[in-house]
N, CA, C and O of each residue as an XYZ file, in Angstrom:
500
protein
N       1.008     -1.437     -0.198
C       0.083     -0.057      0.102
C       0.918      1.034     -0.161
O       2.143      0.920     -0.128
N       0.230      2.297     -0.472
C       1.299      3.493     -0.558
C       0.808      4.370      0.285
O      -0.054      4.101      1.122
N       1.371      5.572      0.101
C       1.627      6.669      1.263
C       0.050      6.834      1.563
O      -0.555      6.759      2.633
N      -0.533      7.152     -0.109
C      -1.609      7.984     -0.593
C      -2.566      7.123      0.152
O      -2.856      7.719      1.190
N      -3.331      5.708      0.060
C      -4.159      5.112      0.664
C      -4.122      4.699      2.254
O      -5.039      4.381      3.012
N      -2.778      4.819      2.456
C      -2.997      4.632      3.673
C      -3.571      6.125      4.280
O      -4.025      6.058      5.423
N      -3.588      7.178      3.763
C      -3.836      8.509      4.516
C      -5.364      7.985      3.742
O      -5.722      7.264      4.673
N      -5.902      7.919      3.251
C      -6.900      7.365      2.588
C      -7.766      6.685      3.699
O      -8.870      7.078      4.076
N      -6.928      5.361      4.258
C      -7.083      4.638      5.244
C      -7.581      5.640      6.519
O      -8.767      5.798      6.806
N      -6.838      6.065      6.987
C      -6.396      6.464      8.158
C      -7.548      7.916      8.243
O      -8.122      8.293      9.264
N      -7.642      8.477      6.999
C      -9.077      9.673      7.469
C     -10.306      8.943      7.528
O     -11.135      9.090      8.426
N     -10.423      8.100      6.495
C     -11.760      7.413      6.500
C     -11.972      6.820      8.014
O     -13.092      6.936      8.512
N     -10.919      6.187      8.760
C     -11.410      5.739      9.746
C     -11.325      7.249     10.604
O     -12.351      7.363     11.275
N     -10.587      8.199     10.740
C     -10.742      9.158     11.628
C     -12.027      9.504     11.355
O     -12.802      9.361     12.300
N     -12.544      9.977     10.189
C     -14.178     10.285     10.095
C     -14.738      9.096     10.629
O     -14.839      9.459     11.801
N     -15.202      7.863     10.607
C     -15.402      7.100     11.457
C     -15.587      7.330     12.941
O     -16.576      7.568     13.634
N     -14.582      7.211     13.136
C     -14.517      7.134     14.922
C     -14.985      8.674     15.048
O     -16.009      8.710     15.731
N     -14.659      9.717     14.702
C     -15.758     11.085     14.827
C     -17.036     10.774     14.563
O     -17.882     11.123     15.386
N     -17.243     10.410     13.957
C     -19.075     10.014     13.735
C     -19.256      9.182     14.772
O     -19.872      9.630     15.739
N     -18.875      8.104     14.800
C     -18.694      6.858     16.047
C     -19.182      7.716     17.859
O     -20.116      7.526     18.638
N     -18.067      8.579     17.868
C     -18.076      9.135     18.957
C     -19.498     10.714     19.214
O     -20.233     10.950     20.173
N     -19.360     11.302     18.135
C     -20.581     11.970     18.169
C     -21.734     11.371     18.399
O     -22.650     11.992     18.936
N     -21.862     10.054     18.021
C     -23.237      9.159     18.167
C     -23.164      8.369     20.111
O     -23.939      8.015     20.999
N     -22.252      8.430     19.941
C     -21.849      7.951     21.249
C     -22.429      9.354     22.358
O     -23.257      9.494     23.258
N     -21.551     10.090     21.729
C     -22.127     11.287     22.749
C     -23.472     11.840     22.689
O     -23.985     12.508     23.587
N     -24.024     11.522     21.565
C     -25.321     11.983     21.526
C     -26.413     11.018     22.425
O     -27.429     11.331     23.046
N     -25.757      9.738     22.215
C     -26.717      8.916     23.124
C     -26.525      9.253     24.605
O     -27.417      9.246     25.452
N     -25.245      9.547     24.795
C     -24.883      9.607     26.368
C     -25.834     10.927     26.460
O     -26.756     10.782     27.262
N     -25.804     11.813     25.993
C     -26.666     13.348     26.241
C     -28.105     13.004     26.426
O     -28.723     13.415     27.408
N     -28.663     12.249     25.493
C     -29.938     11.881     25.286
C     -30.391     10.876     26.701
O     -31.463     11.211     27.205
N     -29.762      9.845     27.281
C     -29.522      9.169     28.237
C     -29.624     10.242     29.602
O     -30.353      9.937     30.546
N     -28.943     11.330     29.606
C     -28.858     12.035     30.303
C     -29.998     12.896     30.469
O     -30.252     13.160     31.645
N     -30.685     13.358     29.677
C     -31.866     14.328     29.734
C     -33.454     13.235     30.063
O     -34.501     13.615     30.587
N     -33.122     11.876     29.553
C     -34.058     11.339     30.041
C     -34.106     10.618     31.491
O     -35.098     10.094     31.997
N     -32.775     10.714     32.054
C     -32.787     10.420     33.710
C     -33.032     11.851     34.225
O     -33.753     12.064     35.199
N     -32.406     12.823     33.535
C     -32.711     13.889     34.400
C     -34.218     14.212     34.659
O     -34.599     14.405     35.813
N     -35.313     14.289     33.319
C     -36.750     13.613     33.199
C     -37.010     12.663     34.665
O     -37.342     13.181     35.731
N     -36.858     11.667     34.534
C     -37.314     10.884     35.175
C     -36.782     11.124     36.916
O     -37.334     10.612     37.889
N     -35.739     11.916     36.939
C     -35.875     12.377     38.201
C     -36.840     13.590     38.551
O     -37.449     13.885     39.579
N     -36.781     13.948     37.791
C     -38.009     15.395     38.266
C     -39.193     14.711     38.070
O     -40.132     15.282     38.624
N     -39.546     13.529     37.387
C     -41.141     12.971     37.698
C     -40.550     12.592     38.884
O     -41.067     13.180     39.834
N     -39.641     11.815     39.203
C     -39.983     10.683     40.581
C     -39.990     11.925     42.134
O     -40.567     11.733     43.205
N     -39.101     13.210     41.709
C     -39.418     14.399     42.684
C     -40.885     14.153     43.005
O     -41.419     13.627     43.981
N     -41.405     14.723     41.829
C     -43.275     15.243     42.042
C     -43.838     13.886     42.505
O     -44.901     13.845     43.125
N     -43.269     12.987     42.267
C     -43.822     11.684     42.797
C     -44.109     11.968     44.270
O     -45.187     11.987     44.864
N     -42.880     12.181     44.701
C     -42.429     12.135     46.257
C     -43.144     13.483     46.742
O     -43.379     13.696     47.931
N     -43.404     14.200     45.914
C     -43.585     15.689     46.846
C     -44.956     15.379     46.938
O     -45.490     15.832     47.950
N     -46.049     14.412     45.790
C     -47.660     14.629     45.831
C     -47.953     13.410     47.115
O     -48.896     13.565     47.890
N     -46.881     12.027     47.227
C     -46.751     11.408     47.736
C     -46.726     11.994     49.896
O     -47.217     11.409     50.861
N     -46.132     12.981     49.839
C     -45.387     13.668     51.226
C     -46.818     14.593     51.722
O     -47.125     14.518     52.912
N     -47.765     15.549     50.692
C     -48.987     15.706     50.907
C     -50.101     15.247     51.124
O     -51.029     15.712     51.786
N     -49.976     13.938     50.325
C     -51.084     12.517     50.692
C     -50.829     12.218     52.006
O     -51.768     11.847     52.711
N     -49.678     12.317     52.477
C     -49.642     11.723     53.820
C     -49.778     12.654     54.746
O     -50.116     12.290     55.872
N     -49.578     13.859     54.512
C     -49.648     15.035     55.515
C     -51.098     15.063     55.747
O     -51.526     15.285     56.879
N     -52.167     14.779     54.391
C     -53.834     14.744     54.506
C     -54.040     13.951     55.478
O     -54.478     14.229     56.594
N     -53.668     12.771     54.985
C     -54.041     11.998     55.656
C     -53.796     12.141     57.806
O     -54.438     12.323     58.841
N     -52.592     11.923     57.358
C     -52.239     12.650     59.308
C     -53.290     13.521     60.017
O     -53.540     13.469     61.221
N     -54.001     14.508     58.912
C     -54.778     15.509     59.268
C     -55.753     14.871     59.802
O     -55.874     14.788     61.024
N     -56.824     14.176     58.711
C     -58.017     12.879     59.035
C     -57.791     12.901     60.530
O     -58.328     13.379     61.529
N     -56.592     12.055     60.170
C     -56.378     10.913     61.391
C     -56.820     11.623     62.383
O     -57.918     11.419     62.899
N     -55.713     12.864     62.887
C     -56.033     13.479     64.025
C     -57.728     13.829     64.515
O     -58.285     13.625     65.594
N     -58.189     14.369     63.369
C     -59.757     15.139     63.264
C     -60.310     13.540     63.423
O     -61.166     13.654     64.300
N     -60.283     12.691     63.190
C     -60.552     11.210     63.868
C     -61.015     11.018     65.084
O     -62.092     10.929     65.675
N     -59.564     10.970     65.340
C     -59.043     11.072     66.667
C     -59.961     11.836     67.698
O     -60.737     11.199     68.411
N     -59.857     13.283     67.771
C     -60.403     14.162     68.122
C     -61.970     13.565     68.253
O     -62.438     13.003     69.243
N     -62.633     13.835     67.014
C     -64.448     13.252     66.715
C     -64.100     11.891     68.146
O     -64.774     11.773     69.169
N     -63.118     11.207     67.833
C     -63.598      9.463     68.648
C     -63.330      9.984     70.061
O     -63.928      9.247     70.845
N     -62.701     10.914     70.677
C     -62.400     11.479     72.066
C     -63.531     11.656     72.444
O     -64.190     10.943     73.200
N     -63.959     13.081     71.694
C     -65.286     13.227     72.045
C     -67.108     12.447     72.121
O     -68.170     12.684     72.696
N     -66.716     11.741     71.434
C     -67.987     10.699     71.256
C     -67.883      9.650     72.912
O     -68.801      9.174     73.580
N     -66.158      9.588     73.155
C     -66.074      8.743     74.369
C     -66.756      9.352     75.667
O     -67.384      8.794     76.566
N     -66.310     11.131     75.394
C     -66.454     11.789     76.509
C     -68.216     11.930     76.571
O     -68.777     12.251     77.619
N     -68.918     11.661     75.388
C     -70.365     11.940     75.506
C     -71.310     10.694     75.980
O     -72.472     10.642     76.383
N     -70.368      9.783     75.770
C     -70.969      7.989     76.011
C     -71.110      7.757     77.254
O     -72.012      7.176     77.857
N     -69.620      8.527     77.814
C     -69.567      8.514     79.359
C     -70.353      9.423     80.258
O     -70.397      9.172     81.462
N     -70.971     10.450     79.760
C     -71.686     11.667     80.493
C     -72.728     10.783     80.240
O     -73.108     10.151     81.226
N     -73.380     10.533     79.026
C     -74.443      9.758     78.727
C     -74.685      8.791     80.169
O     -75.361      9.001     81.176
N     -73.629      7.416     79.678
C     -74.353      6.857     81.050
C     -74.307      7.195     82.403
O     -75.291      6.680     82.933
N     -73.722      7.737     83.120
C     -73.626      8.606     84.149
C     -75.424      8.772     84.134
O     -76.259      8.311     84.912
N     -75.571      9.571     82.984
C     -77.113     10.418     83.151
C     -77.844      9.330     83.113
O     -78.937      9.587     83.618
N     -77.784      8.348     82.798
C     -78.395      6.812     82.782
C     -78.832      6.313     83.894
O     -79.920      5.840     84.221
N     -77.618      6.516     84.563
C     -77.280      5.643     85.943
C     -78.349      6.515     87.348
O     -78.926      6.133     88.367
N     -78.145      7.851     86.618
C     -78.522      8.711     87.830
C     -80.298      8.400     87.649
O     -81.025      8.035     88.574
N     -80.734      8.647     86.246
C     -81.912      8.538     86.171
C     -82.642      7.064     86.497
O     -83.853      6.948     86.685
N     -81.761      6.054     86.527
C     -82.011      4.797     86.854
C     -82.336      4.814     88.907
O     -83.323      4.490     89.567
N     -81.449      5.162     89.163
C     -81.360      5.237     90.453
C     -82.692      6.413     91.197
O     -83.347      6.296     92.232
N     -82.684      7.316     90.318
C     -84.495      7.819     90.709
C     -85.585      7.257     90.673
O     -86.450      7.220     91.548
N     -85.575      6.757     89.562
C     -86.760      5.874     89.152
C     -86.973      4.089     90.175
O     -87.907      3.329     90.433
N     -85.488      4.151     90.452
C     -85.983      3.065     91.862
C     -86.545      3.708     93.298
O     -87.169      3.155     94.204
N     -86.157      4.876     93.183
C     -86.445      5.840     94.620
C     -87.974      5.777     94.168
O     -88.794      5.006     94.667
N     -88.205      6.560     93.301
C     -89.806      6.527     93.003
C     -90.527      5.631     93.330
O     -91.444      5.818     94.130
N     -90.241      4.309     92.714
C     -91.079      3.425     92.498
C     -91.064      3.241     93.944
O     -92.123      3.516     94.509
N     -90.193      2.877     94.594
C     -90.044      2.164     96.265
C     -90.782      3.581     96.840
O     -91.046      3.399     98.029
N     -91.050      4.446     96.553
C     -92.015      5.696     97.741
C     -93.203      5.519     97.153
O     -94.100      5.899     97.905
N     -93.670      5.030     95.942
C     -94.940      4.862     95.683
C     -95.546      3.770     96.324
O     -96.674      3.789     96.818
N     -94.466      2.436     96.298
C     -95.030      0.764     97.332
C     -94.927      1.529     98.745
O     -95.643      1.004     99.598
N     -94.372      2.385     99.085
C     -94.067      2.272    100.451
C     -95.985      3.436    101.370
O     -96.438      3.256    102.500
N     -96.597      4.555    100.157
C     -97.186      4.648    100.174
C     -98.616      3.632    100.132
O     -99.529      3.819    100.936
N     -98.662      2.658     99.194
C     -99.199      1.812     98.545
C     -99.370      1.200    100.113
O    -100.394      0.639    100.503
N     -98.278      1.401    100.851
C     -98.420      0.411    102.168
C     -98.590      0.842    103.648
O     -98.538      0.348    104.774
N     -98.853      2.187    102.956
C     -99.170      2.864    103.832
C     -98.235      3.317    104.942
O     -98.690      4.088    105.787
N     -96.977      2.914    105.023
C     -95.770      3.818    105.766
C     -95.350      5.077    105.083
O     -94.461      5.337    104.272
N     -96.131      5.663    105.582
C     -95.602      7.211    105.310
C     -94.341      7.417    105.388
O     -93.702      7.854    104.431
N     -93.621      7.032    106.945
C     -92.349      7.819    107.543
C     -91.559      7.320    106.521
O     -90.761      8.096    105.996
N     -91.646      5.869    106.036
C     -90.392      5.295    105.095
C     -90.825      6.317    103.847
O     -89.771      6.799    103.431
N     -91.864      6.800    103.145
C     -92.329      7.331    101.923
C     -91.349      9.104    101.770
O     -90.797      9.776    100.898
N     -91.675      9.169    103.410
C     -90.964     10.709    103.460
C     -89.451     10.427    103.317
O     -88.774     10.998    102.461
N     -88.876      9.401    104.305
C     -87.148      9.172    104.080
C     -86.903      8.961    102.919
O     -85.980      9.657    102.498
N     -87.423      8.161    102.077
C     -87.425      8.264    100.459
C     -87.179      9.694     99.866
O     -86.101     10.162     99.498
N     -88.445     10.298     99.853
C     -88.504     11.272     99.200
C     -87.586     12.494     99.529
O     -87.186     13.234     98.630
N     -87.281     12.673    100.771
C     -85.942     13.220    100.970
C     -84.646     12.624    100.181
O     -83.879     13.320     99.516
N     -84.547     11.413    100.341
C     -83.463     10.859     99.638
C     -83.150     11.669     98.377
O     -82.177     12.305     97.971
N     -84.556     11.338     97.859
C     -85.035     11.615     96.458
C     -84.495     13.404     96.013
O     -83.819     13.819     95.072
N     -84.981     13.927     96.861
C     -84.695     15.572     97.035
C     -83.405     15.771     97.068
O     -82.936     16.412     96.127
N     -82.429     15.261     98.198
C     -81.232     14.973     98.166
C     -80.311     14.601     96.847
O     -79.297     15.206     96.497
N     -80.836     13.599     96.280
C     -80.124     13.652     94.937
C     -80.030     14.755     93.803
O     -79.126     15.165     93.075
N     -81.295     15.033     93.974
C     -81.285     15.902     93.047
C     -80.463     17.077     92.724
O     -79.896     17.661     91.801
N     -80.757     17.113     94.256
C     -79.711     18.938     94.530
C     -78.162     18.618     93.881
O     -77.465     19.326     93.154
N     -77.897     17.165     94.484
C     -76.486     17.018     94.044
C     -75.988     16.978     92.994
O     -74.842     17.288     92.667
N     -77.324     16.361     92.038
C     -77.066     16.437     90.581
C     -77.628     18.093     90.035
O     -77.577     18.307     88.824
N     -77.943     18.770     90.600
C     -78.011     20.431     90.041
C     -76.711     21.269     90.527
O     -76.420     22.347     90.010
N     -76.088     20.778     91.386
C     -74.936     21.017     92.315
C     -73.551     20.916     90.843
O     -73.008     21.881     90.305
N     -73.316     19.389     90.532
C     -73.018     18.956     89.366
C     -72.981     20.089     88.158
O     -71.930     20.647     87.844
N     -73.888     20.287     87.700
C     -74.386     20.372     86.714
C     -73.526     22.795     86.722
O     -73.090     23.485     85.800
N     -73.675     23.012     87.822
C     -73.327     24.212     87.929
C     -71.865     24.163     88.012
O     -71.219     25.205     88.125
């Protein structure tokens, strides 16, 4: 091979190498753009997840507060029901004592009922 042919091959190889290099560089840049886009998308997804978690936490706290309120109300209703039952029992005993003409027992039970009502009134204040 003469010098001219060698130079032609070398030049052709150089051109091919440059083209391959450009092609590889272009692929790398495309990969970098794709990765950056994916990273941005992942970042947005993480932000949405974080917002969702915060919303769920707030809703959970609201539900927990409402649960506590319901427990308190249930306890109060239960206490009121117990007091009402005691008063009804006293009233029934008063009626029975009057039927038996046991007026002293009826008076004592009436006094107990009044005291219970007074205590209940004072608790409300």
